[in-house]
N, C-alpha and C positions, 0 to 999 in steps of 0.2 A: 703470065708465068712467074712464079716466085722462085727464089734461089734455093736450090736443092740443099738440104741439110739444116735449114733454118725454119723454125716454127715458134708460134706463141700459143699457149693454152691457158685459159682462165680457169682456175680451180676453186675460187671462192669469191664472194662479193658481200660487202656490207654497205648498203646504199650505193654511192658511186665509187667508193674505194674498192679496189680489186686486188686479188692475190693471184699470181700466175707463175708460169714457167716459160722462160725464153731459152730455146735450145739452139745452139750453134754447133758446127762440127767440132769445136774445141772445148766447149763448156756447156754446162746446164746452169742457167742463171735464175735463181729464185727472185721473183719480183713482188713488191717494189724493192728496188736496190739502188745503192749509191755507188757510182763509179769513181774511184780515186783518179785524180788527174796526173798523168805522167807525161808532161809536155814533151820533154826531150828523151823519150824512151826510158824515163825514170820518174818514179814518184819521189819527190825531193827528200833525200836523206834516208829513204827506206829501202831495204832489200826486198826482192821478190818474195822470200819466205815470210817476211813480216807483213807484207801486204796480203798475202794469201791467208795468214792467220786471222785477219780481220773479218774474213768471210767473203771478201771480194773475189769474184770470178770473171769480172769484166772491168777493164780499166781503159782510160782514154789516152791517146797520143796525139800530138799536134802535127798536122801535115805541113803547115808553113815552116815551122822551126826545123823539122827533120829534113825538109827539102833543102833548106839553106845549109844545114849542118847536122850530120855529116854528108848528106846527100841521099836521095831516094835510091839511086843506083847502088850505093855502098850498102845500104840496109838490105836491098834485094840480094846482093851478092853474099851477104851474111846469113841468108836464109829467111829473111822477113823480120818484121819488128818483134814478134814473139821470141824467136830464137836469138835475135840480136841482144835482147835484154833479159833472156832466160826466164821469161814469164810463160808458165805452162798452160794458161787459160786464154780467155778471149780478149781482144783489143778492138776498140772502136776508134777510128780516126776522124777528126773533124775535117772540113773541106779546105781550111786555110782562109776562108773568106772573112771570118770575123777579125783575124789578125791584120789582113790586108786592108780592110775597111777602117780599122783603127788608125792606120797610118795616114791621117787626113792630109798632112802636108807633103806626103811623099807619093801620092797615087792619083791617077785619073781613071774614070769609069766610062765605058761605052757599052753598047749592047752586046759586043762580042766578049768582053772580059774586063780585066783591070790591069793597067800598067802602073808599076810602082818601083821604088828603089829599095834595095835591101837595107834593113836597119843595121846590118853588120858592117858592110863595106861600101854601101851606096851604089852598087852595080844595078843596072836596069833589069827588071824582070817583068814577065807577063804571065798572069794566071787567068785561065779560061775554064769553063766547065769541063772541057775535054782534058786539059792539062791537069786539073785537080783529080780527075778520075784516073789518069795515067799515073800520077804520083802515088795515089793511094793504092793502086794495083801493085806498084813496085814495093810499097811498104808492106803489103800482104796482110793488112788488118782483116778482122772478121767482118766488120761493118764499116762501110765508107759512106760519109755524109755527102749529100748533094751540095753543089756550089750555089750559094745564095747571096743576095744582097741584104745586108742588115742595116736598115736606116738608123741614124742616131736617135737616142732618146729625146723625146719632145719635138720630133720633126713634124712639119705641117702634114696634113692629111694628103695633099697633092703629092708630096715627096714619097710618102708611104705607098700610095697607090701606084706610083711609077716603079717603086722597088718591087711591089708584088708582081707586076707584069713582067719585069725583068727576071725575077726569081722563078716564075712559072716557065718562061722560055728557057732559062738555064737548066731547070729541072728536067725538062724534056730532052735537052741535049745530053744531060748526065745519063739518062736512061738509054740513049742511043749510043753512047760511047762504049768501046770494047769493055767487056766484063772479065774479071779474073775469077776462075773457078774457085768456089768456096768462099766468095766474098759477097755479102749482102749490101744493099744500098737503102738508105733511109732518105725520105724527102723531108723538106723543112717548110713549115708554115710560118709566114710573117704576118704583120698587120698591127704591130704595137698593141695598144689597149683598146683599139676600135673593134668591138665584138663583131659587127657586121662584116668588116673587112676580113677578120680572122676566119669567120665561118665560110665566107665566099672562097677564100684562098684554101681552106681546108678541103672543101668540095673539089677544088681543082687538083690539088696535090694527091689527095687520097684516091681520086678516081682516075688519075693519069696512067695511061699505058702508051708505050712507044717501043717499037722494035720487038714486040712480043713480051715486053717486060713491064712490071709494076714495082713500086717501092715495097720493100719488105717491112718497113716500119715508118712511123710518122713522128716527126719532132716539132716542137714549138720553139722557134728561135726568137730573138729580139726582146726577151723579157729580162728584167733586172739590169736594165741599161740606163737607169736614172728616173724611171717613172715612179709615181707614188705607189708604195706597197699595197694599199687598199685597192688601187686600180688594177694592179696585177692580179690580186686575189679575186677580184670581181670577174675579170676576164677569164681566168682559169676555171672558175666555178661554172661559167656559162659555156665555155668552149670544150673543155676536156671530155665531158660525158658524150659529146657528139663525135668524138674521134672513133675510128674503126675499132671494133671490139676484138678482132682476130689478128691484130698486129701490135707490137710493142709501141707504147706511147712514151716519148722521151722529151723531158723538159730541159733545155740546154742552159748550162751555166748558172743553175739555181740549186742551192742557195743556203740560207740559214736553216737551223733546225726548225724554226717556225714555218719557213717556206715549205720544207719537206712535209711537215705535218699537214699543212693546208692542202698542198698539191696531191698528196697521197689520198686525202679525203675526196678529191675531185676525180681520181682515177688514173693518175700518172704512174708509170712503171719504172722509168729510168731517170736518174739524175746525175749530174756532175757539177763540181764547183771547186775552185781553188781555196775556198774559205777555210776548211779545216787544216790544210797544210800551211797556208799563208799566215793565218792567225797564230798557229803554233810558233812560227818563226818570229812572231811579235809578242811572245810570252803569254799567249792567251790559251787557256784550256777550256774545252766545252764539256759541260757536265749536265746531269739530269736536274741540277739545281741552278742552272744558268752558267754564265761565263765567269771564269776565274782568271784574274791577272796575277801571274806568278811573280811579277816584279814587286808587288806590294809587300811592305815590311811586315804585315800581319802574318805572313807565312814563314818568317825567319826561324821560329822555334816550333813550328807545327809538325807534329809527328804523324798526322793522319795522311792518308792518300789523297790524291786529287779528288776522287769521287768514291765514296764508300759503296755505291751501287754498281761500280764498274768492275768487271773481272779481267781487265786487260793486264798484260805483264807489268806495265808501268805502275799501275795502282797496287798490284800484288806485291811489289818489291820496293818501291821508292816513296819517301815521304815528301810532303810539300816543302819541308825545310831544305831537303837536298836539292829538289828541283829549283827552288828559289835561289839557292847558292849557285847552281850551274848557270842560271839565267843572268844573275848579277855579275858573275865572273866571266860571262860571254863565252862559256865553254860550248862547243858545238853539240855535245851530248845533250844539253838542255833542250835545244830546239828539236833534236832528233826524237827524244823521249816524248815531248809534247805532241809531235806529229803522230807518233805511233798511237798515243792515247786518243787524240782527236779522231783519227780514222777508225779506231776501234769503236768509239762512241757512235759515229755515223753508221757503222755496220750494225751495232746493237739497236740503234733507233729503227732502222728499216727491218731488222729481224723481229723486233717486238711488234712493229706495225703489221707484219705478215701474220703473226700469231693472233693479234687482236682482230684482224679482218676475218680470219678463219673462225674465231669465236663469236663473231657478230657484235663486237664491243669496241670497234675502232674509234668512233667519233667521240664517245665519252672519254675514252682513254687519251686521245689526242688533245682534247680541251684541257684535261687535268694535267697532262705532261707540260703543255705550254704554260699553264698558270704557275706551275711549280718552278719552271725555268725563269719566268718573269720575276717571281717573288724573291728568288735567291740570287739573281744576277748581281754581280759586284762590279761590273764594268760600266754600268749605266742602264738605261731603260732597255729591256730585253729585246725589243723590236722597235723599228721606227714608228710603227703604229700597232695598236692592239690587233693581233690576227683574228680573222673571222673564220670559223670552221663550218663548212657546209654540213647541214644536218643529214641524218640518215635518210630522210624522205624528201630532201630538196634543200635549196639554198635558204639560209636564214634560220633554220631550225637547229638547235643544239649548238649555238655559237659559243666560242670560247671567250 
């Protein structure tokens, strides 16, 4: 049984790239789509109205951080995370697992869960699949992620296999934990860049049923954690088309514009990443002609907008010279405006991707867009490696 009020419908396809609609009780989400990251019930420096204007209808909040501060019970008392932050659309909460597992010196793992110390005050805490589901139920998000073990990048195969077994056991416990009405649950597939492990784990998670429930969506976790980018692209090309077609496909924590272009070509629907907001706070604007470093002196007298192809409010109103001045003067408005622009760019990228899929022209457009970004990039090489775009008829054809 799937969660009432949630559905995914594919409406167009171009090769493996697909255009769909993910419906929740609070939002209709056009896919593929990028979810801005609102870790502490806020997308850094942006108001809900500004996020809404980018086209976002689904954002991410962080279970671990909201559990520690202000506390899940307080968020519940305030009417849930949407009402708490005045966001009228949908919210997805991660399980807290990634943050806990990143506390390498502060946690211990066993088959029941993870014991660790708070990074805020050092107090001992315990997170289990059941506790993660309880916290996410209190937060009241539309989508709750299953609690999983994310092995470190470059881990030995034996360590990854052990993490898969534990993740599957925890996923079943997540399905059996009490559900909150109106909240869906997504399962997470691990396996690093080992395609055979990924496919085996995908079969396990996608086919899992417990307590009369199944997962409403399937996510790929454990990517972009230090592995070579070509290896991630290779794995995505082989794995994504084999994911269920009747559920949303979510690639967690990824990534650059190049990553999105490649993964959309493989058939991914949902993305999240801190890159557009974090890079903005480091004076970097993302454009259709590559990255722009607003600290550079070349912008001091430049009356042009960040990107002439962009229709965001920042590009419509402000010059590069003004933004350069704000950044150099360390005025908070500079980072705020760059954040707004970057999120608008990600919204535009996924919107154009949807249009190109519907027109049957996605793969040629994606290769052309990536080439233009690489050519104009002023921060350095546009990607760690030249991205490879899956062809319309299979891997290796129509590469960018």
